[in-house]
LODRENFI-243058 format. One line per 2 residues: number of its first residue (from 0); their letters; for each residue x, y, z of N, C-alpha, C. Coordinates in steps of 0.2 Angstrom, whole numbers, plus 5000, padded with zeros to 4 digits. Layout:
BEGIN
NUM> A> X/Y/Z/X/Y/Z/X/Y/Z ~ ... $
This chain:
BEGIN
0> MP> 4795/4938/5114/4796/4945/5110/4803/4947/5112 ~ 4808/4946/5108/4814/4948/5109/4816/4955/5109 $
2> FL> 4811/4959/5106/4812/4966/5105/4809/4970/5112 ~ 4806/4966/5116/4803/4970/5122/4809/4972/5127 $
4> FP> 4814/4968/5128/4819/4970/5132/4823/4977/5130 ~ 4825/4977/5123/4828/4983/5121/4824/4989/5121 $
6> LL> 4817/4988/5120/4813/4994/5121/4812/4996/5128 ~ 4812/4992/5133/4812/4994/5140/4818/4998/5142 $
8> IL> 4824/4996/5139/4830/4999/5141/4830/5006/5137 ~ 4828/5006/5131/4827/5013/5128/4823/5018/5131 $
10> FG> 4817/5015/5134/4812/5019/5137/4815/5022/5144 ~ 4819/5017/5147/4822/5020/5153/4827/5025/5152 $
12> LI> 4831/5024/5147/4836/5029/5145/4833/5036/5143 ~ 4827/5036/5140/4824/5042/5139/4821/5045/5145 $
14> AV> 4818/5041/5149/4814/5043/5155/4819/5046/5161 ~ 4825/5043/5162/4830/5045/5167/4837/5046/5164 $
16> PD> 4837/5051/5159/4844/5051/5156/4850/5053/5161 ~ 4848/5057/5166/4853/5059/5171/4856/5053/5174 $
18> AA> 4852/5049/5177/4854/5043/5181/4858/5038/5176 ~ 4856/5037/5170/4860/5033/5165/4866/5036/5163 $
20> FS> 4867/5043/5162/4873/5046/5161/4878/5046/5166 ~ 4875/5047/5173/4880/5046/5178/4883/5039/5179 $
22> AA> 4879/5034/5178/4881/5027/5179/4886/5026/5174 ~ 4885/5028/5167/4889/5026/5162/4896/5030/5163 $
24> SQ> 4895/5036/5165/4902/5040/5166/4906/5037/5172 ~ 4903/5035/5177/4907/5031/5183/4910/5025/5180 $
26> AA> 4906/5021/5176/4908/5015/5174/4914/5016/5169 ~ 4913/5021/5165/4919/5022/5160/4925/5025/5163 $
28> LL> 4924/5029/5169/4930/5031/5172/4933/5025/5176 ~ 4929/5020/5179/4932/5014/5182/4936/5010/5177 $
30> WW> 4933/5010/5171/4937/5006/5165/4943/5009/5164 ~ 4943/5016/5163/4949/5019/5160/4955/5019/5166 $
32> SR> 4953/5020/5172/4958/5021/5177/4960/5015/5181 ~ 4956/5010/5181/4957/5003/5184/4958/4997/5180 $
34> VL> 4952/4996/5176/4952/4990/5172/4957/4990/5166 ~ 4958/4995/5162/4962/4995/5156/4969/4995/5158 $
36> PS> 4972/4999/5163/4979/4998/5165/4981/4991/5168 ~ 4976/4988/5172/4978/4982/5176/4977/4976/5172 $
38> LL> 4972/4976/5167/4970/4970/5163/4973/4970/5156 ~ 4974/4975/5153/4977/4975/5146/4983/4971/5145 $
40> PY> 4988/4972/5150/4994/4968/5149/4993/4961/5150 ~ 4989/4959/5154/4987/4951/5155/4984/4949/5148 $
42> LI> 4979/4953/5145/4976/4951/5139/4981/4950/5134 ~ 4986/4954/5133/4991/4954/5128/4995/4948/5129 $
44> AS> 4998/4947/5135/5002/4942/5137/4999/4935/5136 ~ 4993/4934/5138/4989/4928/5137/4988/4926/5130 $
46> SL> 4986/4931/5126/4986/4930/5119/4992/4928/5116 ~ 4998/4931/5118/5004/4930/5115/5006/4922/5117 $
48> LL> 5004/4920/5123/5006/4914/5125/5002/4909/5121 ~ 4996/4910/5119/4992/4905/5115/4995/4905/5108 $
50> KS> 4997/4911/5106/5000/4911/5099/5007/4907/5098 ~ 5010/4907/5104/5017/4904/5104/5016/4896/5104 $
52> GV> 5010/4893/5105/5009/4886/5105/5011/4883/5111 ~ 5012/4886/5117/5014/4883/5123/5008/4877/5125 $
54> PA> 5002/4879/5125/4997/4874/5127/4998/4867/5123 ~ 4999/4868/5117/5000/4862/5113/5006/4857/5115 $
56> RL> 5011/4860/5118/5017/4857/5120/5016/4853/5126 ~ 5011/4855/5130/5010/4852/5137/5006/4846/5137 $
58> PK> 5007/4842/5142/5003/4835/5142/4995/4837/5141 ~ 4992/4833/5138/4985/4835/5136/4980/4836/5142 $
60> RL> 4982/4833/5148/4978/4834/5153/4980/4840/5158 ~ 4986/4842/5156/4989/4848/5160/4987/4854/5157 $
62> AP> 4986/4855/5151/4985/4861/5148/4978/4865/5150 ~ 4973/4861/5151/4967/4865/5154/4968/4867/5161 $
64> VL> 4972/4863/5165/4973/4865/5172/4977/4872/5172 ~ 4982/4873/5167/4986/4879/5166/4981/4885/5166 $
66> LL> 4975/4884/5163/4971/4890/5162/4969/4893/5169 ~ 4969/4889/5174/4966/4891/5181/4971/4897/5183 $
68> PL> 4978/4896/5184/4982/4901/5186/4982/4907/5181 ~ 4982/4906/5175/4981/4911/5170/4975/4915/5171 $
70> GL> 4970/4912/5172/4963/4916/5173/4964/4920/5180 ~ 4967/4917/5185/4968/4920/5191/4972/4926/5191 $
72> LG> 4978/4926/5187/4982/4931/5187/4979/4937/5182 ~ 4976/4935/5177/4973/4940/5173/4967/4943/5175 $
74> GY> 4963/4939/5179/4956/4942/5181/4951/4941/5176 ~ 4945/4943/5177/4939/4943/5172/4941/4947/5166 $
76> PV> 4939/4945/5160/4937/4938/5158/4942/4934/5155 ~ 4948/4934/5157/4954/4931/5154/4953/4923/5153 $
78> GA> 4950/4920/5159/4949/4913/5158/4944/4911/5153 ~ 4939/4915/5152/4934/4913/5147/4937/4915/5140 $
80> RL> 4941/4920/5140/4944/4922/5133/4949/4916/5131 ~ 4953/4914/5136/4958/4908/5134/4954/4902/5132 $
82> AG> 4949/4900/5135/4945/4894/5134/4941/4895/5127 ~ 4939/4901/5125/4936/4903/5119/4941/4902/5113 $
84> KL> 4947/4905/5114/4953/4904/5109/4954/4897/5108 ~ 4955/4893/5113/4956/4885/5112/4950/4882/5108 $
86> YR> 4944/4884/5110/4939/4881/5106/4939/4883/5099 ~ 4940/4889/5097/4940/4891/5090/4946/4888/5087 $
88> DG> 4952/4887/5090/4957/4883/5087/4956/4876/5086 ~ 4951/4873/5089/4949/4866/5089/4953/4862/5094 $
90> SL> 4956/4865/5099/4959/4861/5104/4954/4859/5110 ~ 4949/4862/5111/4944/4860/5115/4937/4860/5112 $
92> SR> 4933/4855/5114/4926/4854/5112/4922/4860/5115 ~ 4916/4861/5112/4912/4867/5115/4910/4865/5122 $
94> SD> 4908/4859/5124/4907/4857/5131/4912/4858/5135 ~ 4918/4856/5134/4924/4857/5138/4926/4864/5139 $
96> AQ> 4926/4868/5133/4927/4875/5133/4923/4879/5138 ~ 4916/4877/5138/4911/4880/5143/4913/4878/5150 $
98> KT> 4915/4872/5151/4917/4870/5158/4923/4874/5160 ~ 4928/4874/5156/4934/4878/5157/4933/4885/5159 $
100> AA> 4929/4888/5155/4927/4895/5156/4923/4896/5163 ~ 4919/4892/5164/4915/4893/5171/4920/4892/5177 $
102> FC> 4925/4888/5176/4929/4887/5182/4935/4892/5182 ~ 4938/4894/5176/4944/4898/5176/4943/4905/5176 $
104> NL> 4937/4907/5176/4935/4915/5176/4936/4917/5184 ~ 4941/4921/5185/4942/4923/5192/4944/4930/5193 $
106> PN> 4942/4933/5199/4944/4940/5199/4952/4941/5200 ~ 4954/4946/5199/4962/4948/5199/4964/4949/5206 $
108> PV> 4969/4945/5209/4971/4946/5216/4974/4953/5217 ~ 4976/4957/5212/4978/4964/5213/4972/4968/5214 $
110> FL> 4967/4967/5211/4960/4970/5212/4958/4969/5219 ~ 4958/4963/5222/4956/4961/5228/4960/4965/5234 $
112> LS> 4967/4965/5232/4971/4968/5237/4971/4976/5237 ~ 4971/4979/5231/4972/4986/5231/4965/4990/5231 $
114> VV> 4960/4987/5227/4954/4990/5226/4949/4988/5232 ~ 4948/4982/5233/4943/4980/5238/4945/4981/5245 $
116> AA> 4951/4977/5247/4953/4977/5254/4956/4984/5256 ~ 4961/4987/5252/4964/4993/5254/4959/4999/5253 $
118> GF> 4956/4999/5247/4952/5005/5244/4945/5005/5248 ~ 4941/4999/5247/4934/4999/5250/4934/4998/5257 $
120> FH> 4937/4993/5260/4937/4992/5267/4942/4995/5271 ~ 4947/4999/5268/4952/5003/5272/4956/4998/5277 $
122> DP> 4957/4992/5275/4960/4988/5280/4963/4982/5276 ~ 4970/4982/5274/4973/4977/5270/4972/4970/5273 $
124> KT> 4971/4969/5280/4970/4963/5283/4964/4959/5280 ~ 4959/4963/5278/4953/4960/5275/4955/4956/5269 $
126> AL> 4961/4957/5266/4962/4954/5260/4964/4946/5261 ~ 4966/4945/5267/4968/4938/5268/4962/4933/5268 $
128> PL> 4956/4934/5272/4950/4930/5271/4947/4930/5264 ~ 4948/4936/5261/4945/4936/5254/4949/4932/5249 $
130> LL> 4956/4932/5249/4960/4928/5245/4959/4921/5246 ~ 4959/4919/5253/4959/4912/5254/4952/4909/5253 $
132> GV> 4947/4913/5254/4940/4911/5253/4938/4910/5245 ~ 4940/4915/5241/4938/4915/5234/4943/4910/5230 $
134> YG> 4949/4911/5231/4954/4906/5227/4954/4899/5230 ~ 4953/4899/5237/4953/4892/5240/4947/4888/5237 $
136> TS> 4942/4891/5236/4936/4888/5233/4937/4886/5226 ~ 4940/4891/5223/4942/4889/5215/4946/4883/5214 $
138> LL> 4950/4881/5219/4954/4876/5218/4950/4869/5217 ~ 4944/4869/5219/4940/4864/5218/4939/4862/5210 $
140> AL> 4940/4867/5206/4940/4866/5199/4945/4862/5196 ~ 4951/4860/5200/4956/4856/5198/4953/4849/5196 $
142> VP> 4948/4847/5200/4945/4840/5199/4942/4840/5192 ~ 4937/4844/5190/4934/4843/5183/4939/4845/5178 $
144> LS> 4944/4850/5179/4948/4852/5174/4953/4847/5172 ~ 4955/4843/5177/4960/4837/5176/4957/4832/5172 $
146> RI> 4951/4832/5171/4947/4827/5167/4946/4829/5160 ~ 4948/4835/5158/4947/4838/5151/4954/4837/5148 $
148> RL> 4953/4834/5142/4959/4833/5137/4959/4838/5132 ~ 4965/4840/5130/4966/4845/5125/4967/4841/5118 $
150> SA> 4963/4842/5113/4963/4839/5107/4969/4842/5103 ~ 4971/4839/5098/4976/4841/5093/4973/4847/5090 $
152> AQ> 4977/4853/5091/4975/4859/5088/4976/4859/5080 ~ 4973/4863/5077/4974/4864/5069/4981/4867/5068 $
154> KS> 4984/4865/5063/4991/4867/5061/4991/4874/5059 ~ 4995/4878/5062/4996/4885/5061/5003/4886/5059 $
156> EP> 5004/4893/5058/5011/4895/5056/5016/4895/5062 ~ 5022/4893/5062/5027/4893/5067/5027/4900/5071 $
158> PA> 5028/4900/5077/5027/4907/5081/5033/4911/5079 ~ 5031/4918/5078/5036/4923/5076/5034/4929/5080 $
160> LS> 5039/4932/5084/5037/4937/5089/5035/4943/5084 ~ 5039/4945/5079/5037/4950/5075/5030/4951/5072 $
162> RD> 5027/4945/5071/5020/4944/5069/5015/4943/5074 ~ 5017/4939/5079/5012/4938/5085/5011/4943/5090 $
164> LP> 5016/4947/5091/5016/4953/5096/5011/4958/5094 ~ 5011/4961/5087/5006/4965/5085/4999/4962/5085 $
166> AA> 4999/4956/5083/4992/4953/5083/4989/4952/5090 ~ 4994/4950/5095/4992/4950/5102/4989/4957/5105 $
168> IS> 4993/4962/5103/4991/4969/5105/4984/4970/5102 ~ 4983/4969/5096/4977/4970/5093/4971/4966/5096 $
170> DG> 4972/4960/5098/4967/4956/5101/4966/4959/5108 ~ 4971/4961/5112/4970/4963/5118/4966/4970/5118 $
172> MQ> 4967/4974/5113/4964/4980/5113/4956/4979/5111 ~ 4955/4974/5107/4948/4973/5105/4944/4970/5111 $
174> AI> 4948/4965/5115/4945/4962/5121/4944/4968/5126 ~ 4948/4972/5127/4947/4977/5133/4942/4982/5131 $
176> LH> 4940/4983/5124/4935/4987/5122/4928/4984/5124 ~ 4928/4977/5122/4922/4973/5124/4921/4974/5131 $
178> IG> 4926/4973/5136/4925/4973/5143/4922/4980/5145 ~ 4925/4985/5142/4922/4992/5144/4915/4993/5142 $
180> GC> 4913/4990/5136/4906/4991/5134/4901/4987/5139 ~ 4904/4981/5141/4899/4977/5145/4899/4980/5152 $
182> LV> 4904/4983/5154/4904/4986/5161/4900/4992/5161 ~ 4900/4996/5156/4895/5002/5155/4888/5000/5155 $
184> FA> 4887/4995/5151/4880/4993/5150/4877/4990/5156 ~ 4881/4986/5160/4878/4983/5166/4877/4988/5171 $
186> SV> 4881/4993/5171/4881/4998/5176/4874/5003/5175 ~ 4873/5004/5168/4867/5008/5166/4861/5004/5168 $
188> LG> 4861/4997/5167/4855/4993/5169/4854/4993/5176 ~ 4859/4993/5180/4858/4994/5188/4855/5001/5189 $
190> AL> 4857/5006/5186/4855/5013/5188/4848/5013/5186 ~ 4846/5010/5180/4839/5011/5178/4834/5007/5183 $
192> LE> 4837/5001/5185/4833/4998/5190/4832/5002/5197 ~ 4837/5005/5199/4837/5009/5205/4832/5015/5204 $
194> ST> 4832/5018/5198/4828/5024/5197/4820/5022/5197 ~ 4818/5016/5197/4811/5014/5198/4809/5015/5205 $
196> GL> 4813/5016/5210/4811/5016/5217/4809/5010/5220 ~ 4811/5004/5217/4810/4998/5220/4813/4997/5227 $
198> FR> 4819/5000/5228/4823/4999/5234/4819/5002/5240 ~ 4815/5007/5239/4812/5011/5244/4807/5007/5248 $
200> LF> 4805/5001/5244/4800/4997/5248/4802/4993/5254 ~ 4809/4993/5254/4812/4989/5259/4814/4993/5266 $
202> GA> 4812/4999/5266/4813/5004/5272/4820/5004/5274 ~ 4821/5003/5280/4828/5004/5283/4833/4999/5280 $
204> AA> 4831/4993/5277/4835/4989/5274/4837/4991/5267 ~ 4834/4996/5264/4835/4998/5257/4842/4999/5255 $
206> PT> 4847/5001/5259/4854/5002/5257/4857/4995/5256 ~ 4855/4990/5260/4858/4983/5259/4855/4980/5253 $
208> VR> 4848/4981/5252/4845/4978/5246/4848/4981/5240 ~ 4849/4988/5240/4852/4991/5234/4859/4989/5232 $
210> AC> 4863/4988/5238/4870/4985/5237/4870/4978/5234 ~ 4866/4974/5236/4866/4967/5234/4863/4966/5227 $
212> TL> 4858/4970/5225/4855/4970/5219/4860/4973/5213 ~ 4863/4979/5215/4867/4982/5210/4874/4977/5209 $
214> GL> 4876/4974/5215/4881/4969/5214/4880/4963/5209 ~ 4874/4961/5208/4872/4956/5204/4873/4959/5196 $
216> FE> 4873/4965/5196/4873/4968/5189/4881/4970/5188 ~ 4884/4973/5192/4891/4975/5192/4894/4974/5198 $
218> MT> 4899/4970/5199/4902/4968/5206/4905/4973/5209 ~ 4909/4978/5205/4913/4983/5209/4908/4988/5212 $
220> SG> 4903/4990/5209/4898/4995/5212/4895/4991/5218 ~ 4893/4985/5218/4890/4982/5224/4895/4981/5229 $
222> VS> 4901/4979/5228/4906/4978/5234/4907/4985/5237 ~ 4908/4990/5233/4909/4997/5235/4904/4999/5240 $
224> LL> 4897/4998/5238/4892/5000/5243/4892/4995/5249 ~ 4893/4989/5248/4893/4984/5254/4898/4986/5259 $
226> SS> 4904/4988/5257/4909/4990/5262/4908/4995/5267 ~ 4903/5000/5265/4901/5005/5270/4894/5004/5273 $
228> LP> 4891/4998/5273/4885/4997/5276/4886/4996/5283 ~ 4881/4997/5288/4882/4996/5295/4880/4989/5297 $
230> LS> 4884/4984/5293/4883/4977/5295/4890/4974/5298 ~ 4890/4969/5301/4896/4966/5304/4901/4965/5298 $
232> LP> 4908/4965/5300/4913/4964/5295/4913/4957/5292 ~ 4912/4952/5296/4911/4945/5292/4906/4945/5287 $
234> LR> 4900/4948/5289/4894/4948/5284/4896/4952/5278 ~ 4899/4958/5279/4901/4962/5273/4906/4959/5268 $
236> LA> 4911/4956/5271/4916/4952/5267/4913/4946/5264 ~ 4909/4943/5267/4906/4937/5264/4901/4938/5258 $
238> LS> 4897/4944/5259/4893/4946/5253/4898/4949/5248 ~ 4903/4952/5249/4908/4954/5244/4911/4948/5241 $
240> AF> 4913/4943/5244/4916/4937/5241/4911/4934/5236 ~ 4904/4934/5238/4899/4931/5234/4899/4935/5227 $
242> FL> 4899/4941/5227/4898/4945/5221/4905/4945/5217 ~ 4911/4945/5221/4917/4944/5217/4918/4938/5214 $
244> QF> 4915/4932/5217/4916/4926/5214/4910/4925/5208 ~ 4904/4927/5209/4899/4927/5204/4900/4931/5198 $
246> GG> 4902/4937/5199/4904/4942/5194/4898/4946/5191 ~ 4892/4943/5191/4887/4947/5189/4886/4948/5182 $
248> VS> 4881/4952/5180/4879/4952/5172/4885/4955/5168 ~ 4889/4960/5171/4894/4963/5168/4899/4957/5165 $
250> VL> 4901/4953/5170/4906/4948/5169/4903/4942/5164 ~ 4897/4941/5165/4893/4936/5161/4893/4939/5153 $
252> LQ> 4892/4945/5152/4892/4948/5145/4899/4948/5143 ~ 4904/4949/5147/4911/4949/5144/4913/4942/5142 $
254> SA> 4911/4937/5146/4913/4930/5145/4909/4927/5139 ~ 4903/4929/5138/4899/4927/5132/4901/4930/5126 $
256> SH> 4905/4936/5126/4908/4939/5120/4914/4935/5117 ~ 4917/4930/5121/4922/4926/5119/4921/4919/5118 $
258> LP> 4915/4917/5120/4913/4910/5119/4906/4909/5119 ~ 4903/4904/5115/4896/4903/5115/4894/4899/5121 $
260> LS> 4893/4902/5126/4892/4899/5133/4885/4896/5133 ~ 4884/4890/5137/4878/4888/5140/4877/4893/5146 $
262> LL> 4873/4898/5145/4873/4903/5150/4870/4901/5157 ~ 4865/4897/5156/4861/4894/5162/4866/4890/5166 $
264> RY> 4870/4885/5163/4875/4881/5166/4880/4885/5169 ~ 4883/4890/5165/4888/4894/5168/4886/4898/5174 $
266> CL> 4880/4901/5174/4878/4904/5180/4877/4900/5186 ~ 4875/4893/5185/4874/4889/5191/4881/4887/5194 $
268> VR> 4886/4886/5189/4893/4884/5192/4895/4890/5196 ~ 4895/4896/5193/4897/4902/5197/4893/4903/5203 $
270> LI> 4887/4902/5203/4883/4903/5209/4885/4898/5215 ~ 4886/4892/5213/4889/4887/5218/4895/4889/5221 $
272> LA> 4900/4891/5217/4907/4893/5219/4906/4900/5223 ~ 4901/4904/5221/4900/4910/5225/4898/4909/5232 $
274> LL> 4893/4904/5233/4890/4903/5239/4896/4899/5244 ~ 4900/4895/5241/4905/4892/5245/4910/4897/5247 $
276> SA> 4912/4902/5243/4916/4907/5244/4914/4912/5250 ~ 4907/4913/5249/4904/4917/5255/4905/4914/5261 $
278> LA> 4903/4908/5262/4903/4904/5268/4910/4903/5271 ~ 4915/4902/5266/4922/4902/5268/4925/4908/5271 $
280> VY> 4923/4914/5268/4925/4920/5270/4922/4922/5277 ~ 4916/4921/5277/4912/4922/5284/4915/4918/5290 $
282> LL> 4918/4912/5289/4921/4908/5294/4928/4910/5295 ~ 4931/4913/5290/4939/4915/5291/4940/4922/5293 $
284> TP> 4935/4926/5292/4936/4933/5294/4938/4934/5302 ~ 4934/4931/5307/4936/4931/5314/4943/4929/5315 $
286> LF> 4946/4924/5311/4953/4922/5312/4958/4927/5310 ~ 4957/4931/5305/4962/4936/5302/4960/4943/5305 $
288> CP> 4954/4944/5306/4953/4951/5309/4949/4951/5315 ~ 4952/4948/5321/4949/4948/5327/4947/4954/5330 $
290> AA> 4951/4959/5329/4950/4966/5332/4944/4969/5330 ~ 4942/4968/5323/4936/4971/5320/4930/4967/5322 $
292> VV> 4930/4961/5324/4925/4957/5326/4924/4956/5333 ~ 4920/4961/5336/4919/4961/5343/4912/4958/5345 $
294> PT> 4913/4953/5349/4906/4949/5351/4903/4953/5356 ~ 4896/4955/5355/4892/4959/5360/4885/4955/5360 $
296> LA> 4882/4957/5366/4875/4954/5367/4870/4959/5364 ~ 4867/4956/5359/4862/4961/5355/4856/4961/5359 $
298> TG> 4853/4967/5359/4846/4968/5362/4841/4965/5357 ~ 4835/4965/5360/4829/4962/5356/4828/4966/5349 $
300> AE> 4829/4973/5350/4828/4977/5344/4833/4976/5339 ~ 4839/4975/5341/4845/4974/5336/4844/4967/5333 $
302> ML> 4842/4962/5337/4841/4955/5334/4835/4956/5329 ~ 4830/4960/5330/4824/4960/5325/4827/4964/5319 $
304> QN> 4831/4969/5320/4833/4973/5314/4838/4968/5310 ~ 4842/4964/5313/4847/4960/5310/4843/4955/5306 $
306> SF> 4837/4952/5309/4833/4948/5305/4830/4951/5299 ~ 4828/4957/5300/4825/4961/5294/4830/4962/5288 $
308> DM> 4837/4963/5291/4842/4964/5286/4843/4958/5282 ~ 4844/4952/5286/4845/4946/5282/4839/4944/5278 $
310> LA> 4833/4945/5280/4828/4944/5275/4828/4948/5269 ~ 4830/4954/5270/4830/4959/5264/4836/4957/5259 $
312> VT> 4842/4954/5262/4847/4952/5258/4845/4946/5254 ~ 4841/4941/5258/4839/4935/5254/4834/4937/5249 $
314> LS> 4829/4941/5250/4824/4943/5245/4828/4947/5239 ~ 4832/4952/5241/4835/4955/5235/4840/4951/5231 $
316> ST> 4843/4946/5234/4848/4942/5231/4843/4937/5226 ~ 4838/4935/5229/4833/4930/5225/4830/4934/5219 $
318> IG> 4828/4940/5220/4825/4944/5215/4831/4946/5209 ~ 4837/4948/5212/4842/4949/5207/4844/4943/5203 $
320> LL> 4845/4937/5206/4846/4931/5203/4841/4929/5198 ~ 4835/4930/5199/4829/4929/5195/4830/4934/5189 $
322> LV> 4832/4940/5190/4833/4945/5184/4839/4943/5180 ~ 4844/4940/5183/4850/4938/5179/4848/4932/5175 $
324> FV> 4844/4927/5178/4842/4921/5174/4837/4923/5168 ~ 4833/4928/5170/4828/4930/5164/4832/4933/5159 $
326> FT> 4838/4937/5161/4842/4940/5156/4846/4935/5152 ~ 4848/4930/5155/4852/4925/5151/4847/4921/5147 $
328> FG> 4841/4920/5149/4836/4916/5145/4834/4921/5139 ~ 4834/4927/5140/4833/4931/5134/4839/4931/5129 $
330> LR> 4845/4931/5132/4851/4930/5127/4851/4923/5123 ~ 4849/4918/5127/4848/4911/5124/4843/4911/5118 $
332> HQ> 4837/4915/5120/4832/4915/5115/4834/4919/5108 ~ 4838/4924/5110/4840/4928/5104/4845/4924/5100 $
334> KR> 4849/4920/5103/4854/4917/5099/4851/4911/5095 ~ 4845/4909/5097/4842/4903/5094/4837/4906/5088 $
336> TP> 4836/4913/5088/4832/4916/5083/4836/4917/5077 ~ 4834/4914/5071/4838/4915/5065/4837/4922/5063 $
């Protein structure tokens, strides 16, 4: 029943309009103040680069690898957008474009430095383990990307700045509007889930469960909540790295708007990279932030509470991932429905 999901959302919007409006307002403000000014120039520049025909002039095995640094510099969802453009031009097959999008979709380093490290954690040194863990893990993508070959693109008009620049600006504005809509929608979904009172069932671990679950819908909100939790710094940074690498429903929607993704395969690739990033950041944090990681002998009550927190994180992450996969299954079903 493909109509059930939209009906549930509509019912939630009617039942708790204040929560939905607050979430939508915060997401729209985040898009206007952070996402649009930081991402729009990269969207325009990447579109102009593709229109100039640079990828077609590179060696056929080097062009897909080039999308990795471009996706890194641009942030979500520039990697998926570039892969989608090459797929529509006939330069990449659908399967190769899906692989490229899954590996080249990365968070912006400026976002990690200014928003996450300095803004949320109030410590610029926390950017070092985040950068190394998130982007170091992403370098594993060089192996599958180097095996992808760029096909001969369809013939197009020779590049002309007077024609390509206005078209690139138009493409960038359309893409940034898609991103804003996905960001608002995912934030509202998280707010509707929170309004059900499900998080109260976890008692003292409710803030941790809330942060992890909302992070699976919209990573910025989840990381913001995680940064202020009474957990150890390595654990907070590791969980943040997981959501920054995975992206959540918001990034999934942004990516799917540029390319007909195999959503389940895309989510599995992002999940593996996210787990590796979280492990790397957890191990690297004591090396770069030793003053913030103070070893102490925990009491029995503290050990019990830590165990409950970890169990809550595991349960909430499992529930959230199931919701994400149910959501992606619904999208796949709707795509197959004529």
